[in-house]
C-alpha positions, 0 to 999 in steps of 0.5 A: 166836900173835903172837910180839911179844905175851906173857902174864904170869900169877900165881897168885891170892891165896888160890887154894890155899885153894880146892883142898880145904877144910881139915880140921877140927881139934878142938884145934889148939894149933900152928896157934894159935901158929904159924898154920895154914900154918906149922903145916902146913909143920912137921907135914909135915916128917917127913924132908928135903924141898925147898920145891918138894916141901912146896908140892906136898904141901900145895897152897901156892905155893912162895913161901908155903912158902918164907916159912914155912920162913925163919921156922921156920929162924930160930926153930931148929925146922927146918935147911936143907942144900944138895945141889947146886942143891936145898935141903933142909929138916928138923925140928931136935930143937927142932921135933920136941919142939915138935910132940910137946908141942903135937900129941901126935905121936911125933916125937921120933925122929931121921929119917935 
């Protein structure tokens, strides 16, 4: 309670992995290519979401999700657009095609 003393804390590396065990996946070709974290981010982008929204859904640190989104954006599989102070990400046609080919999910339709 001393006003001259403050504490600074950081989330321990890998702490999100302790929340819940990863679900076993029989054949995760997307995860093998991109890494499990990046593949999870890509799978979760059904519609426009912010970094914080994705981090909350996936149980990952926002900085981790931001790094994944930057790489996916550079690869052309997600797009970003700003609305006020928020930045929204969503799949491109290339991203939907990648998911359809490697995951077998019906994600080829555009999400409005």
